[in-house]
C-alpha angles and dihedrals in degrees: 000000000000136000113258110267093226090057098049097081093045092052094047094045091052097045094045091045092056092042091056091051127043096300129262147182131258132184127209128186109240090227088063092053100044141032118235128313095049113213122243118275097259092052092049093050092048094048096045092049092049090046093053092044091053100042102042125074150243089010129329115277121239105280136171120203126202134167122210131157092359091303129115114224117201116191114192126195123197118239139183090263093082140151090072120187140188108261095224092051103044133218108306131123094247092051099043112086126206134181108243134154094000098310142072115244139145112297113261112244094251093049091046091049091050091053091049093048091051091061092064103046090227096318118115091202092057097045118107114266119242088220113062097171098087136152130191110208094138093044090050091052093049093051091046091052089052091050091246125137115229109204136166090260088053089058090057094044094048092049098249091123123038129222091274096052098258126131117253131216087259089060092049092053092056095038125095088250096059110152096214124108135206121199120202129187136175118202131191106231129005099293134067093254109101111040109200101176139352139181138185117210129204135163129061113004087234090060091043091053093049095046093045091051092048092049095049095040091051089069098033095104095044094077116123097342091170092057089046092056091051097046098037091226121104117241122208144121119289105256094222092052092052092049094048094047091051094046091050091053090059097040098048105031121117104250093190087073118080090212111117129233106258123204119183124188115205131176093266105022150016119230122198116189120186130182116256130052126232118290111269090249095058137067132191087256089059090054090056088059091056096253110163125205103152119199090208108034095169092052088050090050093056091047087049092052090052091048093243092118136021094220096219102101095262098127098097093043091050090053091052091046090053088061097044111135093013125117095226115067133194121251129219118199130176136183130176092275108024144038124207131193119193118199111192126205111266137185106256132193112274090225093061110133119250115266117240118239095246128045109281118236112243115257113242111239091196136005112274133185117263110223126208096001136068128239117240106190097185132032117354114242123172112230122250112264121256112223110227119163095214096046135070110272123236114234129187125222115182123170135142123222119198116222101180110263092005127059118220109207118199103189124137143127113261115207111206129185117244112284094011121119132221116243102246090212097051097095091048093048091049089052092051091051090051091049090049091052090055096041117038089192100049115176129201093245089057090056092047090053094045098046096037089225131133119270091246092054092047092047091054091047093051093046090053092049092048090051089051090049091240090125133013127230111224134183129027140256113358092339102077136126142172129247140168117274115263132189119247 
């Protein structure tokens, strides 16, 4: 006993269309739903209800089923959980139906956007994410490094999953599929004439922050070496100022804008430009007083949990404090659409400690309560998933990739919205990207050895990643290799 395959899409399209509007009722002859013999009424009602519960996201709408005169009547009521979507299609305007003007059709972009905005009550972080097929390998690693357990309940408490089990924009920012972009450039001199190095960053904003810090810090001590040799005092950028400026760019940027964060390193300064001006109620003078009015409080909270930020509006003051007593001073500029921080080269104490490659976690001056997550003082162990039909399920992907002398472990819980599927190639692609970061001339044989897959499987994987512009094929003939995309 199964519903006819050719009727499944019609039933789902109709039910979801009414659920995204003001509700409605549809009737279907049982002979159109089933082949002979038609099951008894109780069996039909049970199967149709289970079918709708499984195929509609984020949770099934309020429906009432009734059979009369060999016809199935489905009454649908609209709820606050909309927009609903068909699990196999995903959450996109062209795949989300709605009943309008007497017919069911794909939701117009403005109507779809209005439904999405209504899920967040004015907060971008709380709005439902367009992309519901998300994974959190980088987030899991960050929490593990901070001795914090990241569980399914944590996702709800932190605001990554809404009350109906759907991923939010906050979740997407910290996921490995984050849509944001950071552009980095290093120039010889004080003009954009001689580009020495550049890098485009994608993925989780935690990974973007770490990689951006590493890129900028790599050249921090190369500033004005000639002047340094003459004066005898090293000249560089205060490490704490660089860290705070970069953190602020991620915490306070306007994530509704597709414009990337841009950080440029010149001979005498670093400029960090982020989308989004100051709130109308604040000025740069207010920031100097430590006034905090974060645009993204939930993003700031996660950074605070991981000890990347203090969360009390001290970033601007710490930058100024890093330059106290120095001739060169930082500049803070803001327009309606952008904010820029300029960190000039300064003479620093020769006894300054070496800066680690990755952003240091802030030392805790006093014990403080950890909200939303649990402390795990010893070995990190992800909790076992709790199966709940109306929530996102927790899956486990664990696989080791050998990279010669170093082992690359891809092991993390992937939280997936109901009805969504995990890309079976995601773990392999993430491993290839990690290999490419370590080896700028990555060859196919290196990937075969690391992934322990056949050459044909690896060749297909690399072709797919090249087509998606995740890696770039360089060279010609037998002398070719793969590398990460870079801006020119």
